[in-house]
N, C-alpha and C positions, 0 to 999 in steps of 0.2 A: 185269901182274905175275903174275896167276893162271896164265896160259898158260905163262909162263916157269918157274914153280915146278912145274907139273904135267906138262908135256911137255918133257922135257930137250932133245929134238932141235931145238926152236925156238931155243934159245940159239945154235945153229950158223948160223942164218940171218942174213944181213946186215941185212935190213929186216923190220919187223913193222908191220902196219897193223890197227887196231881200228875197227870200224864207228862207235862213238861218237865217235871222233876225226875221222872222215871226213864224218860227217853223212848217211850213207846206209848201206844194208845189202845184203848178198848175198841174193838173186841179182840185184839191180837192176844194170842196165848202168852206172849212175852210179858205183857202187862200184868196178867194174873200171876205168872211165875215169879216176876220181880217182887211183887208184894208178898207172896208166900215165902220167898226166900228171906226177905227182910224181917218178917214176923216169925219165921221158923215154924210155920204151921200152914195147913190148908183148911183148918177148922175156922173158917171166916164167915161172918154174916155180912152179906152184901146186898145193897139196894141200888137199883138203877131204873131210870125211866125209859130206857131203850131195851126192848125185848131181846135183840141180838146180843147185847152185853150181858144180860141175865143168862142167856143160853151159854155163852162163852164161860162165864163164871162157874156155872154148874159143871161144865166140861172140865174145868180146872179143879173140881172137887170141893167147891165152896157151897155154902148154903146161900142161895141167891133168890131174891124176890123182886118182882116188878113193882117199882115205886109208882104209886098212883095218887100220892098226896100225903100230907102229914098224918092223916088218920090211919093209914096202913101201918105206920110205925108203932101204934099203940099196942098191937098184938105182941110186940117184943119189949114192952115196957119203956118205950122211948116216947117222951112227951113232946108235943109240938112247941 
């Protein structure tokens, strides 16, 4: 709820995953594997403000980008 209230762009995302709900945390491989399993794919677009998490997501086969602010989402058609 906090993320949805404070980062409006998240509301435009189809799925939201929170570490406490998954039982693992970024950048553990288990975090990315759990989400891939739930979605049935590794074709996932991922943004994070921590470079280590971006690196781990890429290692999991995801399309991962370093989040540097709302404007970086515009390249993907996500409005702030």
